[in-house]
N, C-alpha and C positions, 0 to 999 in steps of 0.2 A: 262626015259625022258618023259615029258609031250607032248603028240602028238599035243596038241593045241597050244603050244608055238612055235613061229617062231625062227629059229636058229640065233645065233649071228655070227658076222664077226670079225675076228682078222687079222690084218695086221702087219707084222714084217718088220721093217726098220733097216738096218745095215748101220751105218754112218762111214765114214772115210774121214775126210777133206771135207765133203759135205757142200756146201754153205748153210747157214741157210735159205736164201730166197727160195731155191729149196725145202728144207724140209717143210717149211711152206706152200708153194704152193701145194705140194703133199698132206699134211694133209687136207688142205681146200678142195681139189678135192675129196678126199676119204670121207670126212664128207658130202659133197653134195650128193654123191652116197648113203651113208648110210641114209641120210634124205629121199631120194626117197623110199628106202626100208622100213623105218619106216612108212611112209605115206601109203604105199601099204600093210602094214602088212606082209612083206616078211622077215624082220629081227627084232630082239628084242634088240640087243646090238651091239656096235661097239667099238673095242679095238685097240689101236695102241701101239705096243710094240717096243721100240726103244733100239737098242744096239749101243752104240757110242764108237767106237774104236779110235777116234781122241785123240791126246795128250791133248787137252783142249775140254770141252764140246761144241758141235755145238749149242745146245739150252740150255740156262740157265733156271733156275726156273722161272724167271720173264717172259721170252718169252713163256714158256709153260702155265703159268697162264693167260697171255694175250690171248693166243689161246683158252683156255677153256672158257674164258669170251666172246670172240668173237663168238664162235660157240654155240649160245644159242639154244640148242636142247636137246633131252635126253642125259644124261651124256656121254661125250666123256671120256672114261677111258684111261689113259695113264700110261704106266710103263716105267720108264727110267732105263735102266741097262747099266752101263758103264763097259767096259772091256778094261782097258788101255793097257794090254799086248797082246790083240788079234792080233795086227798087226805083232807081232813077234812070235806068236804061230805056232808050226809046222803044 
């Protein structure tokens, strides 16, 4: 690891019937925190990994694209992983 590089931050969200506006508010708040970290040189990347176990996606592709466009800062990387059977997994 390059000792001069600031560490990255990864946040994992697991959704199950979570209201979309709550998820959006959470991502906006996390992005604001990450913005402070970038400005101060304390972090170099911000990733939000989303596992959505809801029967239908909480955030569709258009909503995610709108969030990326709204958060005009170093790239907000997002990984959407849907696990439709996770609610019934042992």
